[in-house]
N, C-alpha and C positions, 0 to 999 in steps of 0.2 A: 504494500500500500504506500503510495507516494502522497505526502501532504505538502502542499505548497502554501506558504504564508507570505502574503504581500504586506510589508510594513514591519520594520524592526524597532518599533517603539515598545512601550510597556505591554500593550496588548499582544503584539506579535511574539515577543520574547516569552511571556507567560504561557501563551498557547503552545509554543514550540516545546517548552520544558514540560508542560502537562502531557502533551502527546507522547514525548519520550518516556515519561514515567509509566504510562499505562500501555504503551505499545513499543516495547524495547526493540523489536525487529523492523519496524516501519522506517521508511525513508522520509526525511524531513528537509525541506529547502526553505531557508529564510531569506527573503529578498528585501534589501534596504537600499534607499536611494541617496544616502549620504556617505561620505568617505570615512567618517569616524565610527568607532565601535558603537553599538546600540546605547543610546543615552536617554536621559529624561529631560524633556523641555522644562519641566517644573523646577529643575535645578539651575537653570540659566540665571535667574535673578541672584542666586547665591554666588554664582561665578562673577557676575557684574559687581557685586558688593566686595568681593575678594575673600569671602569666607572659605571658598574651595578653589581648587585648580580644576582644569578641564577633566582630569581623570575622576574627579569627584562627581561628575555628572553621569558617569558610565553606569549602566544598569547592573552590570556584573563586573567585578573587579579583576578577575583572572583573565588574562589574554587568551588562555587556552580553554575557557569555559565551554564555548560552543563546539569546539573540536572534540573536547572530551565527551560531550553528549552526542557526538556524531550528528550534529546539525550542520548542514552545508550552508554557508553564507554566500550570497550573490550580491554584488554591488551594482545595482541597476534600478531602473524605474519601469514599472509596468506601463505599457502603451495600449494594450488591447487584451480583452478576455473573450475567448470564444467558448461560451458555455456548452454548446452542442458538441464541439470537437474536444472539449476538456483541455484547452491549451491557453497559455499566457504568453504574449509577445512582450519582450523587453527592449529597452532602447539601446542595449549593447549588441543587438542582433540575435540574441538567444530566443528560443521558443521552448517553454517548459510544458510538459504534459503532466497532468495531475489526476489523482483519483479523488482527493478531497482538497478543497481550496478554502482558505480563510482570507478575507479581505480585511486588512487592519491598517489601511493606509493613512489613517488619521485625518488631520485637517491641514489646510494651508492658509496663509494670511490673505485677507481681502485686500486687493490693491485698488485704492480709490482713483477714479479718473481725474487726476489733478495735474495740470501742467507743471513740469519740473520734478516729477517723481523719479526721473532717471538721473538727476544731478548728483555729483559726488557729495556725500554728507547726508543723504537721505536713505534711511534703512528701515526695514521691518526688524522686529526682535523675536525671531522664531527659531533660528538654527544656531549652532555653535559658530558657524562662519559669520552670521550677523553679530553675535556677541563679541567676536574679536574686533570687528570693525567699530562697534559702538565703544568698546573700551579704549580704543586709540583716541577717539574724539571726545569722549565724556570725561575729560580731566577736570580737576577742581577749578571752579570759576568759569567753566565753559557755559555758553548759552545754549540750552537744549530746549527744543519745542517738541512736545509729544502730541500726536493726533490720536484722540480716543481716550476716554476715561471710563471704560468698562472694566470688567473684572480683571482681564489680562493687563489692561493699561495701568490699573492701580498697582498691580504687583510690580510691573516694570518701573513705575513711578517711585515706589518705595526704594528700589535698588539704585535708581539714578540719584535720588536725593541723598542717599548715603555716600555716593561718590563725590558729593560736594559741588554739584553743578548748580547753575542758575536756571531753574526749571519753570517752563510754562506749559500748560495743558489746554488743549482745545477739544471740546466735546459738543457734537451736534445737538444732543438732547438738552432738555431744559434743566438737567441736573447730572450729577456724577452717578455712575453705575446705573443707568436708566433701566437696564433689563434685569436688575436685581433689587432695586430700591424704589420706593414711592417718592413723591415730591419732597415730603418733609425730611425723610432719612437721607435722600440724595443731597438735599440742600445743606444738611448738617455736616455731611462729609466734605462738601465743598468749603464750607466755612472753616472747618478744621484744617484742611490742607492750606488754606490761605494764611491761617495763623502760624503755620509751619514754614512759611516763606515761598509757597508755590503759587504762581499766578494762574488762576483758573478762568478760562473763557467758556461759558456754556451758552447754548442756544445760537451757536454760530459754527462755521466750518472754515477750513482752509480752502481758499479759492485758487491760489497759485503759489508756487515756490520759484524764486529767482536766485541766480547767483548775485551776491552783493556787488561783485566786481563789474558785472555787466548790466546791473539794474540802472535805469535812467535816474539821474538826479532830479531834484525839483526844478532846477534851472532858474530859480527866482533871483531877483536882484539882490536880496539880502544874502542869499546863499553864496552868490558870486563875490560880493563884497567881503563876506566873512572868510571865504577861501583865499582871496587876495591878501587879506590881512593876516593869514595864517591862523585864523580863529576856528576854522572848521565849521561844519554845518550843525544846526540845532537838532538834526535828525539823529536818532540813536545809531551808533556805529557797530557793525558786527563784522567778523572776519570772514564769514562764509556765505550765508544765505539770508534772503529777505522773504518772509512768509506773509502773504496777504490774506487777511481774514474777511469773511463775509460781512462783518460789521463795520468795515472800512478801515480797520486798524492794520498796521504793519508791525511785525515782530521780527527782530534780528535773531539769528541763530547760527551757531557753529555746527549743530547737528539737529536733524529732524528725524524723529522716530515715528513710524506708522504703526499704530496699535488699534486699527479701526475694525477689528474683528477677524474671525476665521470662518471658513466653511469646509464641509467634508471634501476630501480629495478623492473624488469619484469620477472625474471627467473621462477617464480611460474606459469606463464601463458603458459608454454610449454604444448602442447597437449590440450589446453583449447578450441580451435576453434576460438580464438580471434586473429586477424591478428596483428602481430608485425613486424616492420622493425627495425630501430634504437630504436624507442619507440613504444608505442601502437598507431596504426594508427587510426586517427579519421577524421570525416567529419566536415563541417562547424558548425554543432550542437554539436561537441565533442562526437558524437556517434561513436562507433566502427562498425565493420562489423556485429556485433550481435545486433539486436534491443534490446533496454533497457539496454545495457551496454555501459558505457561512460568512458572517461579518461580525466584527467586534470593535469596540473602542469609539473614537471620535467620528468615525465615518458611518457607524451603524445607527439605524433608527429602530428603536425597540419600544415595546409597550410599557407605559408607565401606569401602574395601578392607581396612583393618587389622582392624576389628571384624567385618566380614562382614555388616553390617546397615545399614539406613537410619537416619540420625541428623540432628538439627538441630544444627549447630555454629555458634554465634552469635559468630564472630570476623570482623574486617574482611577479612583476607586471603582467607577463604573467600567472603565476599560479593563481593569484586572478581573473583575467578576465575569464580565461578558466573555473574556478570553478563556477563562477556566471552563465555563459552561459550554462554549463552542467547541473547545478542544476535546472535552469528554464525549460530546456527541459525535465528533469526527472519528473517534476510535470505537464507536459503537456502544458507549455507556450513556444511557438516557439521562439527561440532566435538564432541568428547567431554570430559566431566569426568573427569580422571584419578583423582580420589578426593577425600575430604573430610579436611582437615587437622584432627586433634585435637591442638591445641597451646595451652598456656597458659604464659606466662612472666609472673611477677608480682613486682613490687617493693613489699614491704610495709614501709614506714618504713626502707628500706635493706637489708632481708633479701630476697634473690633466691630464688624458688622456681619450679620448673618441673613440668609434667605433660604427658606425651605418650601417645597411644594408650590401650590398655587398662591403665591404671596400677593397677587393682585386681586384674589377673590374669585368667586364663581357666580354665575347668574342665579339669582334667588337666594344667595347666601347673606350672612351677616358679618360685621366686623367691628372691632373695637381698637382704639389707638390710645396710647399714653405717651406723652412727650414732655421731657424736661430738658430744654435746650441749655439751661444754666449748668447742668451737670453732664450734658452730652449723652443723654439716654432717651431712647425711643423704642417703643414696642408696638407692633401691629399684628393682630391675630385675625385670621379669616376662618369662617365656619360655614359648613353646609350641614344643615340640621344640627345634630349634636357632635359632629366630627370636626376637628380642626384640620382644615385642608391646606393651610399655608400660613406663613408668618414671615416677618422680617424684623430685625432689631438693630439698634446701634447702642453699644455700651452695655449690653446685658449678657456679659460673658458667663455668668453663673447658671444661665438657663439654656445653654446651647444644646446639651444632650437631651434635656427634657423636651424642647421644641421639636427636635428631630424625631424623638420617640413618638410623640403624639401624632405628628404628621405622617411619618412612614408607617407607623403601626395602625393607622386609621382607628384609633381608640375611640369608642363611643363614650362620651363624657357624661351623658345623662344630665342630672341637675348641676353638675359642675360646669357645664357650658354657660349657664346663666350666671353662675358665680364669677366666671372669668370675664363675662361681659361687664360685670360690675367692677371687678378688680383683676385686670390681666396679669398682675404680678404673682397670682396664686398658682402659677403653672406647676410647680413641684407638688403642691398639695393635690391638685387636680389629677396629675399623672399617677401619683401613688395610689390614690383612692380608686380611680377608674381602672388602672392596670390590675390592682389586687382583685377587684370585683370580676375581672374578665380572665383571670388566670395568667396574667402576663407579669407576674412578680419578678421574674428574672430580668426582664427588660427594665423594670422600675429600679432594681438594684443597680443596673448598669447606668441608668440615667442619674441615680443618686451619686455615683462615683464621679460623674462628669461635673 
C-alpha cells in the first residue's frame, strides 16, 4: 500500500508517523514544497523575537527522523491530482501513483491587489524565507507598517514590537481582530496597542506602496525653499517606502508586512474530481468524495458540531487531530472526527483575548455582555436556548477553560442560563453545576484546573 501525503507541515508529519505506527510495511511518501526540514509556522514569531534559532522551528529535531521511519521525503509542489488515475503530478517533473492520498497542503497568504506589492521591502510573514528577510529589515528603530490586524497579524505584531521597531498597523475592518472580536472587544484591543506605542489605523486600507526614492515630491514653493536652505521638507522622511492609505494619509516605512489573511492551498485540485468548497470537503472520517483520498489541516473543510456547518478552522490542534483520524482511516482503522474546535486565544502585547464557537451569536439566540474598560475586561456570552454556543472575552484569563468546556461540550445549562444572563461572571459555578448534573464531572475537573 502506497500512501502519498501532500504537505509537510504538522498535519502531514503527524499523519505520516501515525500511518507508520499502524502499518509498518506500507510505503509512505511525504511531499513538501519548501527546502527546509518540516517546521511549524506557529514558531516563526519566536524566531523573529530571537527566542529560538531556525532549528527550533523544526517539527522533529533529529535529521534522520524520517529516514529512520522509512518515510520518503520529496521536495516538490503538487500541480495536479488525477483522482481517477490515482496519480499526483509534481512541479519537478515526477508523477506519483498512490493507493491512499492525504491532502495536507495547508494555507497560503492572500496577496492583496495593491500597486507596489513587488517592491523590495514588502513581504508576507509565512515561511522561514520570509522570516529571514523580515529580520534583516526589522532592526531596532526601523519603521515597519503591517497590513492586517487579524489573529495572525496580532501574533506577528507582538514579535515585531519586541524587536524594537516603530510599528504601524492598518486594518480594513472597523476594529482589530474583526473575525474574532465584536466592536467593543476589538476597540479595547486597539486602545491597548496604542498605549503600547503602536499606531493603529482601522477602517481604512493600503491603496498603494511606492519607493520613497522614486515617489514624487510635493513640488511646492515652501518645499523648494526649504530644500535650498538645507532645511529639508516638512514631510516625514523614510529610507525605503511610502505607503498611501485610503484615508488620505501617507506613512513612511522601511518594511511593509502583508498579514491580510490566508486561504486553503487547493488550486492544484481544479478538475481533479475532488469536491472543494472553501476547503477540501470531507466527511467525519476526513475522507473526500473520492474513496481513498483524504484531507486534513488548514486546507480541509470539516463538520463543526457547534455551528452545525462545515468550516475550515486553521489552528494547529485541529490539524493534529484531523491528521490522526485521517491516517487511521487510511490504514483501515475506522476513526471519526468528533468535531472541529473553534478556539482562538490571543496574547496581544500582554492583553489576553479569547473567542470560542459562534461568538457573534445565532439567529433567535440571546446574549449578555459585561464591560469594564477601566480594568480592561470584557465578556460576551451567546446562547441558543439553554446552551452557550459562543463567547469572547478580553482580560478574563481565569475562565478560558470553562468557556471552552461549555461551548464545545454543548452543556445544557438549565436554570443556570438565566443566572448567567444576570451575572456572566458565574461561569465556573454554572459549569460545575451543569456538568455534574449531566455526568461530565471529569470535564469540570479539567476546567477547574485551567
